[in-house]
C-alpha positions in Angstrom: 2.7 -14.9 3.7 4.8 -11.9 4.0 4.1 -8.3 4.9 5.5 -5.8 2.9 5.3 -1.9 3.8 6.0 0.6 1.1 7.4 3.1 4.0 7.7 6.1 2.3 5.2 8.5 4.5 3.5 5.5 5.9 1.3 6.8 9.0 0.8 2.6 10.4 4.5 1.1 9.8 4.2 0.1 13.4 0.9 -1.0 13.8 1.4 -3.3 10.6 4.6 -4.6 12.4 3.0 -5.3 15.4 -0.1 -7.3 13.7 2.7 -9.3 12.1 4.5 -10.0 14.6 1.3 -11.5 16.8 0.5 -13.4 13.3 4.1 -14.6 13.2 4.3 -13.3 9.5 7.5 -11.9 8.3 7.2 -8.1 7.6 9.7 -6.1 5.5 9.9 -2.7 5.3 10.9 -0.9 2.0 11.9 2.9 1.7 14.5 4.9 -0.3 17.4 7.2 1.4 15.2 9.9 2.3 13.5 7.8 5.0 15.7 5.4 7.5 13.5 2.6 9.3 15.2 0.7 12.0 12.5 -1.2 13.7 12.7 -3.9 15.9 10.6 -6.8 14.0 11.0 -5.9 10.6 13.3 -6.3 8.0 14.1 -2.9 6.2 15.5 -2.6 2.6 16.6 0.7 2.0 17.0 1.3 -2.0 18.3 5.0 -3.7 16.0 7.8 -4.3 14.4 7.8 -7.7 11.1 7.9 -9.2 9.1 4.7 -8.1 12.7 3.2 -6.7 10.7 1.2 -4.3 7.7 0.5 -6.0 9.7 -1.8 -8.6 11.8 -3.3 -5.9 8.9 -4.2 -3.5 6.5 -5.4 -6.9 9.5 -7.7 -7.5 9.9 -9.4 -4.2 6.2 -10.3 -3.7 4.4 -13.3 -4.2 0.8 -14.5 -4.4 -1.0 -14.1 -1.2 1.6 -11.7 0.2 0.0 -8.4 1.7 1.4 -4.5 0.8 0.9 -2.2 2.8 0.8 1.3 0.2 -1.4 4.4 -0.9 0.2 4.2 -4.1 -2.5 3.6 -6.8 -0.2 2.6 -9.2 2.0 0.6 -6.8 -1.3 -1.6 -5.6 -2.3 -2.5 -9.4 1.4 -4.0 -9.9 0.6 -5.9 -6.8 -3.0 -6.7 -8.0 -1.3 -8.3 -11.2 1.0 -10.2 -8.9 -2.3 -11.7 -7.0 -0.7 -9.9 -4.1 -3.0 -8.4 -1.2 -2.9 -4.1 -1.2 -4.6 -2.6 1.3 -3.9 1.1 1.7 -3.1 2.8 4.9 -7.1 3.8 6.1 -8.3 0.3 5.9 -9.2 0.1 2.2 -8.6 -3.2 0.2 -7.7 -2.2 -3.2 -9.5 -5.1 -5.6 -9.8 -5.8 -9.3 -13.3 -4.0 -9.0 -11.9 -0.7 -7.7 -8.7 -0.3 -9.0 -9.5 1.5 -12.5 -11.8 3.8 -10.9 -8.7 4.9 -8.0 -6.4 4.8 -11.5 -8.6 7.2 -13.6 -9.9 9.4 -10.5 -5.5 9.9 -10.1 -5.3 10.8 -13.8 -8.2 12.9 -13.9 -6.8 15.1 -10.8 -3.6 15.3 -12.7 -4.7 16.5 -15.6 -6.8 19.3 -13.7 -3.4 19.9 -11.7 -1.4 20.3 -14.8 -4.4 22.8 -16.6 -3.2 25.2 -13.6 -6.7 24.7 -11.5 -7.7 22.3 -7.9 -8.8 19.0 -8.0 -10.5 19.5 -4.7 -14.4 17.8 -4.9 -13.6 14.9 -7.1 -15.8 12.4 -5.7 -14.1 8.8 -5.0 -17.4 7.1 -6.5 -17.0 4.6 -4.0 -18.5 2.8 -1.6 -17.2 3.6 2.0 -14.7 1.1 3.0 -15.6 -0.9 6.0 -13.1 -1.2 9.1 -10.1 0.1 10.4 -6.8 -0.7 8.9 -5.8 -2.7 11.6 -9.3 -4.6 11.5 -9.0 -5.3 7.4 -5.2 -6.0 8.1 -6.3 -8.7 10.3 -9.0 -9.8 8.3 -6.7 -10.6 5.4 -4.3 -12.5 7.7 -7.2 -14.6 8.7 -8.6 -14.9 5.5 -12.2 -12.7 6.6 -12.1 -10.2 4.4 
């Protein structure tokens, strides 16, 4: 098992590296050239800027059972298709049960914004997730969540 971090705009990089180190797991940070990461305890891969450049590199590196920290629903869907375990920075575990709803919400919000309106107030429609990011990440590593 390896932990991958979609590091562009990710506020839990340090916590993820710390937990990976405690579990003696390899941790790989993937970011584009707009972000510079040199973190002890992790390998950093920097890719050229471009639409979804980090996502495509990351999804081509993951294997079944790897953990991916991301806030990107599209990347999470690709990770699920590869049988990886995506987790959002607030602790939400992406699953086959919630990813379609999340993608539809993103699409609906985009349509509303494109029409010049405010997409605020869209309900997630999902039950609140249980636990914090660190608690859920440890649970996935240990196979308890």
